[in-house]
N, C-alpha and C positions, 0 to 999 in steps of 0.2 A: 345282657349276659346271654351266652349261647344256650342252646337246648341240650347240652351235654348231660347225659344221665348214665352214670357208671354203676348204678345199682345192679347187683348180681355179676359184677366183674371182679377179676383179680387185679390188684396193683402189684407190680413187680418193681422192687427198688432197684434203681440203676446203680452201677458200680461206684459212681461218685457220691452216692448217698452216705454222708458221714454221721448223721444222727444215729446214736447208738441204739435207739429204740427201733429204728427202721432199716438199718444197714442189713443187706442180704435178707430182707423180709419179703414174705408173700402175705398180702392183706386182702381179705374178702370184703368188698363193699356191700354193706347191708342196706344202706339208704343214701341216696344222693339227690338233693333237690336244691331249690333256690336259696335255702337257708344254710346249706353246707352239706357235709357228708359224715357218715359214721361207718366204721369198719372194724373187723376183727383180724389181728395178725394170726395166721393159721400154721406157721411153721416154727414156733418157738415154745417147745415144751419146757416146763420148769420141773424142779425136783419134787413137786408135790403130786402124790397119786390121788386117785378118786377115793380110795379107802381112807387116806389121811384127811382129805377134805371133808368127807362125810363124818369122820370122827370129830373133827373140829366143830362142825355145826350140829353135833349130837343127833345124827340121823343114821339109821341102819342102811347098809349097802348089801343087799342079799345076793345079787348076781355076782358070783365069784369071778367070772370072766372080766368084770369091770374093775376089780380091785387094784390092779397094777397099771391101769390106763392113766397116763399123765395129764395133768391140768396144763393149760397153755397160758403164756403171757399174751393177752389179747390186745394190749396197747397201753399207753401211759396214762389214760384217763380213767379215774375210778378203779384203781388197782385193788381196792379192798372189796369190790363188788363182783359177783359171779355173773357170767353170761353163758348161755347154752345155745350154741349154734346147732341146729338139728334138722332132720328131714321132717316134713309136716306130719300132722296127726296129733290129736290130743287137745283137750279144751283148756290150755294153760291160761292163767289169769293175765299175764303181761307178755304178749308175743307181738313182735314186729314181723309181719308176714312179708318176707323178701320177695318171694314169688310163689307159684303154686307147689313148689317142691321143698323150699327151705324157709325156716323161720328162726328168729332169734328171741329167746325167752329169758326174762330176768326174774321171774317170780319163783318162789320157793316150791310151789306145787310141782314143777317139772322135776326138781331134785327128789322130792318125795316119791314120785312115780318111778324115777330111775332106780331109787333105792329099793323099791318093791318089785322091780323087774317089769314094770308097766310103762316104762319111758319109751321115747322114740327109738327106732331101730338104729339109726345113725346119729351120733352126737359128738360135739367137740366142746368141752367145758373150758372156759377161759376166766382169768381174772383181768379186768380192765378191758378197755376198747380204745380205738383210735378215732379221733374226731378232727374235723376241719371246719372252720368257720366259712361263712359265705364267700365264695370266690377263691378261697385258699387252695383247694385241691386243683382247681383249674389253673391257677398260677404255677403250682408245683409241676403240673403236667407240661405247661408251656416252658418251664425252666428245665425240662428233661430230667426231673427227679424220678419219674415213674414211667413204666410201660403199662398198658392195660390190655386185657384180653377177657372175653366172655368166660365166666367161671364154669367149672365142671364139678358136678357133685361127686364124681368118681375121685377126683383129686382131693376134694375136701374131706371126704369121709372114708375112703378106702385105701389111701396111700399113707405110709408112715410119714411123719412130719418132715424128715430129711429129704424125702423124695418129692415133696409138693412143689417147691420152687423150680427145680429142673423140669418137672412135668408141665408146669404152667408155661415155662419158657418154650417147651416143645410145642405147645399149642400155637405159638407164634412162628415156629419153624426156626428158632435160633437157640444157640447155646450160650449160657451166661458168660463163659470164658471168652466168647467172641465179641462181647460188648466193650465199647471204649469208654474211658472215663471222661472223654471230651464230648461236649455237646456241639452240634452243628445246626445252623439255621440257614435255610436257603433264602 
């Protein structure tokens, strides 16, 4: 196997992607190693707000500016479980440190901190994640299912969901509309 490591990269679904979970998606890769890959879809808000989520888990949400923030569909794996993609900081119990600026936390303590106004400055709350088994992502890349580009914290945390995919495409210097459904191999 090659030494390809797409941790801290965006995966941009190609136009030919027909899987309804990933068509027109932008996925942030949180971990990629010889055992597989794990990522979070970052451009699919669902109709659940943070205030509704916090009410469901019987936890107060004091910062009013977070009440209407939408939860996202993070991927088709463990859709009943919450994942918080965030800038670093905080002694959370279960955090995958993606790099020195971004972490992914699954423990309840981060939600308690967010509810009390003590959470990370930037965050994206999702239900579910995307996962690939050993060699699966590499094969999908070889099959032209995805484009990849180094991720940007600005795109992740500061742009509205609908602007993230076009902004990631712009990092590559291309427009989504200019991509072909046909794959070519030299």
